[in-house]
Structure formats: structure tokens, C-alpha cells
C-alpha positions in Angstrom: 48.3 34.7 -65.5 49.4 33.3 -62.1 47.3 30.5 -60.6 48.2 31.1 -56.9 46.0 33.5 -55.2 47.6 36.0 -52.8 45.9 36.7 -49.5 44.9 40.3 -48.9 47.3 42.3 -46.8 44.3 43.5 -44.7 43.3 40.0 -44.0 46.8 39.1 -42.8 46.7 42.1 -40.5 43.4 40.8 -39.0 45.5 37.7 -38.1 48.1 39.9 -36.4 50.6 39.7 -39.3 51.9 43.2 -39.7 53.1 44.5 -43.1 56.8 44.0 -42.3 56.1 40.3 -41.6 54.3 40.0 -44.9 57.7 40.2 -46.7 57.9 37.2 -49.2 60.7 34.8 -48.4 62.4 35.5 -51.8 62.5 39.2 -51.2 65.5 40.8 -49.6 66.2 44.1 -47.9 69.1 46.4 -48.8 70.2 49.8 -47.6 71.1 52.2 -50.5 72.9 55.5 -50.0 71.2 58.3 -51.9 72.4 61.9 -51.6 74.3 60.9 -48.4 71.3 59.3 -46.7 70.6 55.5 -46.2 67.3 54.5 -47.8 65.7 51.2 -47.0 64.8 49.2 -50.1 63.1 45.8 -50.7 63.6 43.9 -53.9 62.1 40.7 -55.3 63.2 39.2 -58.6 61.0 38.0 -61.4 60.0 34.3 -61.6 61.0 33.1 -65.1 61.8 35.4 -68.0 62.0 39.1 -67.0 59.3 41.3 -68.6 60.3 44.5 -66.9 61.2 46.3 -63.6 58.9 48.3 -61.4 59.6 50.8 -58.6 56.9 51.4 -56.0 56.8 54.7 -54.1 55.0 54.7 -50.7 52.7 57.4 -49.5 52.7 59.9 -46.6 53.6 58.3 -43.2 54.2 55.0 -44.9 57.3 52.9 -45.8 58.6 50.3 -48.1 56.7 47.5 -46.3 53.3 48.7 -47.4 53.8 46.9 -50.8 55.0 43.5 -49.3 51.5 42.0 -49.9 51.8 42.4 -53.7 55.5 41.6 -54.3 55.1 37.9 -54.8 52.3 38.0 -57.4 54.0 40.8 -59.3 57.2 38.7 -59.5 55.2 35.7 -60.7 54.0 37.8 -63.6 57.7 38.3 -64.7 58.6 41.6 -63.0 61.5 42.6 -60.9 60.1 44.9 -58.2 61.7 47.4 -55.9 60.0 49.3 -53.1 61.6 51.8 -50.8 61.1 54.2 -47.9 61.6 57.7 -49.1 64.1 59.9 -47.3 63.1 60.5 -43.7 60.3 57.8 -43.8 60.3 54.9 -41.4 63.3 52.6 -42.0 65.2 55.3 -44.0 67.5 58.1 -42.9 66.9 61.7 -43.7 67.9 65.3 -42.9 66.4 67.2 -40.0 66.0 70.3 -42.2 62.5 70.5 -43.7 64.0 72.4 -46.7 65.9 69.2 -47.7 62.5 67.5 -48.5 61.5 69.6 -51.5 59.4 67.9 -54.1 62.2 68.3 -56.6 64.6 66.6 -54.2 62.2 63.7 -53.6 61.8 63.2 -57.3 65.5 63.3 -57.8 65.9 60.6 -55.2 63.9 58.2 -57.4 66.2 58.7 -60.3 69.3 58.3 -58.2 67.9 55.1 -56.7 67.2 53.7 -60.1 70.8 54.4 -61.1 72.3 53.2 -57.8 70.4 49.9 -58.0 71.1 49.5 -61.8 67.3 49.2 -62.5 67.3 51.0 -65.9 67.2 51.9 -68.7 63.5 52.3 -68.0 61.2 51.2 -65.2 57.5 51.2 -64.5 56.8 53.7 -61.7 53.9 53.3 -59.2 53.2 56.1 -56.7 50.7 55.5 -53.9 49.0 58.6 -52.5 51.7 61.1 -51.7 54.1 58.8 -53.6 52.1 59.6 -56.7 52.8 63.3 -56.2 56.5 62.6 -56.0 56.3 60.2 -58.9 54.9 62.9 -61.2 57.8 65.1 -60.3 60.2 62.3 -61.2 58.6 61.7 -64.6 58.6 65.4 -65.4 62.3 65.5 -64.5 63.2 62.8 -67.1 60.4 61.0 -68.8 62.8 58.8 -70.7 63.6 56.9 -67.5 60.1 55.4 -67.3 58.1 52.8 -69.2 54.9 53.9 -67.5 53.5 55.7 -64.5 50.7 54.5 -62.2 48.9 57.0 -60.1 47.7 54.6 -57.3 45.0 56.2 -55.2 46.6 59.6 -55.8 45.5 62.8 -57.4 46.6 65.8 -59.4 46.2 68.7 -57.0 45.4 69.6 -53.3 42.9 67.1 -52.1 41.2 69.7 -49.9 39.2 68.5 -47.0 40.9 68.8 -43.6 44.5 68.7 -45.0 45.3 72.2 -43.8 43.9 71.6 -40.3 46.0 68.4 -40.2 49.1 70.4 -41.1 48.4 72.9 -38.3 47.9 70.1 -35.8 51.2 68.5 -36.8 53.1 71.8 -36.4 51.5 72.5 -33.0 51.4 69.1 -31.4 53.9 66.9 -33.4 53.5 63.5 -35.1 51.3 62.1 -32.3 48.6 64.4 -33.5 47.9 62.1 -36.4 47.6 59.1 -34.1 45.3 61.0 -31.8 42.9 62.1 -34.6 42.7 58.6 -36.0 42.0 57.0 -32.6 39.4 59.6 -31.7 37.6 59.3 -35.1 37.5 55.5 -34.6 36.1 55.8 -31.1 39.2 54.2 -29.6 41.1 55.1 -26.5 43.6 57.8 -27.5 45.8 57.0 -24.6 46.3 53.4 -25.4 49.9 54.1 -26.5 50.7 55.6 -23.1 49.0 52.7 -21.3 50.8 50.1 -23.4 47.5 48.7 -24.6 47.9 48.8 -28.4 47.6 45.5 -30.2 50.5 44.3 -32.4 49.1 45.8 -35.6 48.2 49.1 -33.9 51.7 49.2 -32.4 53.3 48.6 -35.8 51.5 51.6 -37.3 52.2 53.8 -34.2 55.9 52.9 -34.4 55.9 53.6 -38.2 54.5 57.0 -37.6 56.7 57.9 -34.7 59.7 56.5 -36.5 59.3 59.0 -39.4 61.5 62.1 -39.3 59.3 65.1 -38.2 60.9 67.2 -40.9 59.7 64.7 -43.5 56.2 64.8 -42.1 56.1 68.6 -42.1 57.5 68.9 -45.6 55.2 66.2 -46.9 52.0 67.6 -45.6 53.1 71.1 -46.8 53.6 69.7 -50.3 50.1 68.1 -50.2 48.5 71.2 -48.9 50.1 73.2 -51.8 50.0 70.6 -54.6 49.8 72.2 -58.0 48.1 70.5 -60.9 50.7 69.3 -63.5 48.4 67.1 -65.5 49.0 69.0 -68.8 52.8 68.7 -68.3 52.5 65.1 -67.5 50.5 64.4 -70.6 53.0 66.2 -72.8 55.7 63.7 -71.7 54.0 60.9 -73.6 54.6 58.4 -70.8 51.7 55.9 -70.5 49.7 56.5 -67.4 47.3 54.4 -65.4 45.0 56.1 -62.8 43.6 53.6 -60.4 42.0 53.7 -57.0 39.7 51.8 -54.6 36.0 52.4 -55.0 36.0 53.6 -51.4 39.1 55.8 -51.6 38.6 58.6 -49.1 41.7 60.7 -49.8 41.7 62.6 -53.1 38.0 63.0 -54.3 37.2 60.3 -56.7 35.8 62.8 -59.4 39.2 64.5 -59.2 41.0 61.3 -60.0 38.6 60.4 -62.8 39.0 63.9 -64.4 42.8 63.5 -64.2 42.5 60.2 -66.1 40.2 61.8 -68.7 42.6 64.7 -69.3 45.5 62.4 -69.6 43.6 60.0 -71.9 44.9 57.4 -69.5 43.6 54.0 -68.5 41.3 54.3 -65.5 40.5 51.3 -63.4 38.5 51.3 -60.2 38.9 48.4 -57.7 35.7 47.4 -56.1 35.5 46.7 -52.3 38.8 48.6 -51.7 39.7 51.9 -50.0 42.7 54.2 -50.1 45.2 51.3 -49.8 43.8 49.2 -52.5 46.9 47.0 -52.6 46.2 45.9 -49.0 42.5 45.6 -49.3 42.6 43.5 -52.5 46.1 42.4 -53.0 45.7 39.7 -55.7 43.4 41.9 -57.8 45.8 44.9 -57.4 48.8 42.9 -58.5 47.0 41.4 -61.5 45.8 44.9 -62.5 49.2 46.4 -62.3 51.0 43.6 -64.2 48.3 43.7 -66.9 48.9 47.4 -67.4 52.6 46.9 -67.5 52.3 44.0 -70.0 50.5 46.4 -72.4 53.2 49.0 -72.2 56.4 47.2 -72.9 58.9 49.1 -75.2 
């Protein structure tokens, strides 16, 4: 176990330290060409003997930097760790054609990234939120490439709620619709971006959203709105699975995530005092949890 305690990403944000500035000094950025598009990656190498390699897949409207807050403690547990922005996400390039963002294509990108960065023969795969949906697709494509899969605050099928209304708002008003709905729900001035009154953290998330290819946003939310349950197929692969979420996760219904774990006969760990981005809310705990699961599934 590591003795150094990692600060929570959310606490660093409260100090005005945005996720991109939470990058550990030992980590390095690299652009990797996949299917003709430059994808942004971040890699940190293990401290001491290498126990394994992990690939972290970000969620919808996110990017590689979302995991910066847990890279250092994971590396101290003996893991090489790579995060990346999926095609079309902030920091990565991507096509302008929505049809080039099929779930199958996104899953294939993970395999091609593993090959291009020479990460194999097998890696631990972690998919946060939408990244979990993509990760299932990658595992089903070739289970032998993975030591394990972690569904991190992610679920097996359409989360329901207002996902369809969000999709319609995106199609009608564009990416700024997401910003507006979030600001209005929080009781904040929706025109702060126009007035130049966003604080440094708000500006970061605004730029991340607006720097995402609109075709990726449309394809991603369409995938989420039409997500098909593939739990039985996933179980049949035999790949060890961890289902984990914050106790206050407000995306996929918590009973749905728990039922997925039960059907998979998977490990199921709930992180207290954490929401949908549990790795930011409780970074040290999240890293220790992930590394412990990986330690138990070394082949």
C-alpha cells in the first residue's frame, strides 16, 4: 500500500487547479494516430516493479485529463497507466461525420491504441460512464486483450431519465445546450460565458465541452439513448469485472448498476461520499480500490 495520500481532484478544483493542471510531473503527453486521427494520450509509468498496465477510458463530454488526479497513486501501486481522449473528444481529433463514431468503431480504437502504444499482451480496462459503454464493446470484440474490466460509474443499458430530451436539445441548439442546462439547474447566470465572467474552473469545463467535435457529441448521446444490455455476453467472456460507483452517483440508476454486478457475479464496490466522478471526489480511495482489484486479477 502507498503511504502518500493523494488530494481529491475536486478539492484541487476548489483551489482553482483545473484537471489539466493536476497532471503529475512524471506523466507525459503523447499524440497517437489511430485510424488516421490524432488521439491525445497521457502515460505514467509504474514506480518499482511493474505489476500490470491499465487503460482508462473517459466518459461523455470528457477527456484524458479527467483521470490525472489518480495517476500518481496508481503508479505507486506498480501500474503503468494510460488515459486518452476518445476520437472527437477535447484534445483529440475526429471526423465530422457522425457515422464515423459507431460503438464498434470506438471499441476498435481501444484495441488499436493498445497495439500502437505497445501496451499488451493484456491490460486492465477502466471505463468511466460513457467510457464504460465503449469498454464493454472493446471487451466483446476481443476478450483476450484484457486482464479485467472496471465499469466505473457506468451501467448496462439506457439510463433513462432525461437523456432523450438532452439529445433533442443538442440537435436543436448545439453543444452550448449542455452548458445552459447545467447553469440553469445550478441557479447560475447562463450568460456568464458571453459576459466573460466564468471562473477558471468553469472556463475549463466550458472549453472542454465546446472543444469536443459536435459529431462526437451527437453520436455519443445517441449511443447512450439506445444502449442495449450486453451483460450476458460480457459474462460469457470470462473477463473479471468490477462494478463500482459513488454512493451519490446520479447518472445510471444505482439499482441498475447493482443488478449488473449481480448478474455478472462481479465485485461490487460503492464509494461513500462520492458522486458520478468518484475518482475526482475521492481520488486516493478510488486509486486504492482500483489497484486492489487489479492486484487480485493478475494472470
